[in-house]
GUVEX-828639 format. One record per residue (C-alpha): x, y, z. Coordinates in Angstrom, 1 decimal, always signed. Example, Ala and Ser with C-alpha at 12.3 -4.5 7.8 and 13.67 -1.06 7.14 Angstrom:
+--------+--------+--------+
!      X !      Y !      Z !
+--------+--------+--------+
!  +12.3 !   -4.5 !   +7.8 !
!  +13.7 !   -1.1 !   +7.1 !
+--------+--------+--------+
This chain:
+--------+--------+--------+
!      X !      Y !      Z !
+--------+--------+--------+
!  +77.0 !  -32.9 !  -27.9 !
!  +73.3 !  -32.4 !  -28.1 !
!  +72.6 !  -33.7 !  -24.5 !
!  +74.5 !  -30.8 !  -22.8 !
!  +72.9 !  -28.1 !  -24.8 !
!  +69.4 !  -29.6 !  -23.9 !
!  +70.5 !  -29.6 !  -20.1 !
!  +71.6 !  -26.0 !  -20.7 !
!  +68.1 !  -25.0 !  -22.4 !
!  +66.1 !  -26.8 !  -19.7 !
!  +68.1 !  -24.9 !  -16.7 !
!  +67.6 !  -21.7 !  -18.6 !
!  +63.8 !  -22.2 !  -18.4 !
!  +63.9 !  -23.4 !  -15.0 !
!  +65.6 !  -20.0 !  -14.1 !
!  +63.0 !  -18.0 !  -16.3 !
!  +60.1 !  -19.6 !  -14.8 !
!  +61.4 !  -19.0 !  -11.2 !
!  +62.3 !  -15.5 !  -12.1 !
!  +58.8 !  -14.9 !  -13.5 !
!  +57.1 !  -16.2 !  -10.3 !
!  +59.3 !  -14.0 !   -8.2 !
!  +58.5 !  -11.1 !  -10.3 !
!  +54.5 !  -12.0 !  -10.0 !
!  +53.7 !  -12.7 !   -6.3 !
!  +50.0 !  -13.2 !   -7.2 !
!  +51.0 !  -16.1 !   -9.5 !
!  +53.2 !  -17.4 !   -6.8 !
!  +50.4 !  -17.3 !   -4.3 !
!  +48.2 !  -18.9 !   -6.8 !
!  +50.7 !  -21.7 !   -7.3 !
!  +51.2 !  -22.2 !   -3.4 !
!  +47.4 !  -22.4 !   -2.8 !
!  +46.9 !  -24.8 !   -5.7 !
!  +49.8 !  -26.9 !   -4.5 !
!  +48.0 !  -27.3 !   -0.9 !
!  +44.8 !  -29.0 !   -2.2 !
!  +44.2 !  -32.1 !   -4.2 !
!  +42.7 !  -32.0 !   -7.8 !
!  +38.6 !  -31.7 !   -8.2 !
!  +38.0 !  -35.5 !   -8.6 !
!  +40.1 !  -36.2 !   -5.5 !
!  +38.0 !  -33.4 !   -3.6 !
!  +34.8 !  -35.2 !   -4.9 !
!  +35.8 !  -38.7 !   -3.5 !
!  +36.7 !  -36.8 !   -0.1 !
!  +33.2 !  -35.2 !   +0.0 !
!  +31.7 !  -38.5 !   -0.7 !
!  +33.6 !  -40.3 !   +2.0 !
!  +32.9 !  -37.6 !   +4.6 !
!  +29.0 !  -37.8 !   +3.6 !
!  +29.0 !  -41.5 !   +4.0 !
!  +31.7 !  -42.3 !   +6.5 !
!  +30.1 !  -45.7 !   +6.9 !
!  +31.5 !  -46.9 !   +3.7 !
!  +35.1 !  -45.8 !   +4.5 !
!  +37.8 !  -48.7 !   +5.0 !
!  +38.7 !  -47.2 !   +8.3 !
!  +38.2 !  -44.0 !  +10.5 !
!  +41.7 !  -42.6 !   +9.5 !
!  +40.7 !  -42.2 !   +5.8 !
!  +37.7 !  -40.1 !   +6.8 !
!  +39.7 !  -37.9 !   +9.2 !
!  +42.2 !  -37.5 !   +6.5 !
!  +39.6 !  -36.5 !   +4.0 !
!  +38.0 !  -34.0 !   +6.4 !
!  +41.2 !  -32.2 !   +6.7 !
!  +41.9 !  -32.1 !   +3.0 !
!  +38.5 !  -30.7 !   +2.6 !
!  +38.9 !  -28.1 !   +5.3 !
!  +42.0 !  -26.9 !   +3.6 !
!  +40.3 !  -26.8 !   +0.3 !
!  +37.4 !  -24.7 !   +1.7 !
!  +39.8 !  -22.1 !   +2.8 !
!  +42.2 !  -22.1 !   -0.6 !
!  +39.4 !  -22.4 !   -3.2 !
!  +37.6 !  -18.8 !   -2.7 !
!  +41.1 !  -17.3 !   -2.5 !
!  +42.1 !  -19.1 !   -5.8 !
!  +39.0 !  -17.8 !   -7.5 !
!  +39.9 !  -14.2 !   -6.6 !
!  +43.5 !  -14.5 !   -8.1 !
!  +41.9 !  -15.7 !  -11.7 !
!  +41.4 !  -12.8 !  -13.8 !
!  +39.2 !  -12.4 !  -16.9 !
!  +41.2 !  -11.7 !  -19.9 !
!  +44.3 !  -13.5 !  -19.0 !
!  +45.4 !  -17.1 !  -20.3 !
!  +44.5 !  -20.3 !  -18.6 !
!  +48.0 !  -21.1 !  -19.2 !
!  +49.0 !  -18.3 !  -16.9 !
!  +47.9 !  -20.4 !  -14.1 !
!  +50.3 !  -23.4 !  -13.6 !
!  +48.5 !  -26.6 !  -12.5 !
!  +44.9 !  -25.2 !  -12.8 !
!  +44.0 !  -27.4 !  -15.9 !
!  +45.5 !  -30.6 !  -14.1 !
!  +43.3 !  -29.8 !  -10.8 !
!  +40.1 !  -29.2 !  -12.7 !
!  +37.5 !  -31.0 !  -15.0 !
!  +37.2 !  -29.7 !  -18.6 !
!  +34.2 !  -29.9 !  -20.6 !
!  +33.2 !  -28.3 !  -23.9 !
!  +30.1 !  -26.5 !  -25.0 !
!  +30.1 !  -23.1 !  -26.5 !
!  +33.5 !  -22.9 !  -25.3 !
!  +35.7 !  -24.7 !  -22.7 !
!  +34.7 !  -24.9 !  -19.1 !
!  +37.0 !  -25.9 !  -16.4 !
!  +35.1 !  -27.1 !  -13.3 !
!  +37.0 !  -26.5 !  -10.2 !
!  +36.6 !  -27.4 !   -6.5 !
!  +34.1 !  -29.7 !   -4.8 !
!  +30.2 !  -29.8 !   -4.4 !
!  +30.3 !  -29.7 !   -0.4 !
!  +26.6 !  -29.4 !   +0.7 !
!  +23.1 !  -31.1 !   -0.6 !
!  +21.6 !  -27.5 !   -1.1 !
!  +20.2 !  -26.4 !   -4.4 !
!  +21.9 !  -23.2 !   -5.4 !
!  +25.3 !  -21.8 !   -5.6 !
!  +28.3 !  -23.7 !   -4.0 !
!  +30.9 !  -21.4 !   -2.6 !
!  +33.8 !  -23.9 !   -2.8 !
!  +33.6 !  -24.3 !   -6.5 !
!  +33.5 !  -22.3 !   -9.9 !
!  +33.8 !  -22.4 !  -13.5 !
!  +36.6 !  -21.0 !  -15.4 !
!  +35.3 !  -20.5 !  -19.1 !
!  +37.9 !  -20.1 !  -21.9 !
!  +38.2 !  -19.9 !  -25.4 !
!  +39.9 !  -22.0 !  -27.9 !
!  +43.3 !  -19.8 !  -27.5 !
!  +43.3 !  -20.1 !  -23.7 !
!  +41.7 !  -16.6 !  -22.9 !
!  +39.6 !  -16.7 !  -19.8 !
!  +36.3 !  -15.2 !  -20.6 !
!  +34.4 !  -15.7 !  -17.3 !
!  +35.0 !  -16.9 !  -13.8 !
!  +31.4 !  -17.9 !  -12.7 !
!  +29.4 !  -19.6 !   -9.9 !
!  +28.2 !  -23.2 !  -10.3 !
!  +24.5 !  -23.4 !   -9.8 !
!  +23.3 !  -26.8 !   -8.4 !
!  +19.7 !  -27.9 !   -8.8 !
!  +18.1 !  -30.8 !   -7.1 !
+--------+--------+--------+
């Protein structure tokens, strides 16, 4: 008897989530953009592969990595614009799983990939800073130093 109730509750939750996304097109756009690119660690591996193609097992791996990075270069700046300070990090489904979280004076989620060897700001990566309740306190640039 408990199994049907659990299934009904799961279906209600799924309907509620899809309805919430339909009411908020910005969140739906965020989810679609996020689904189109791999997580940060995979992007870092792709960037390393493209920077050193001679280390790749085959040419197709390098071409695939270049395609994923090209999509990420388009999607990452758009994703950043959709994240708002004051909202909850949990309002952005999948964001935590796509980034890399560190802790120090709050939680810092690194998202993106370092694509160039230049010192300074990378336009294809950013940090989402949030507190212990998940409220986003800043979305800031990543400053790279050589």
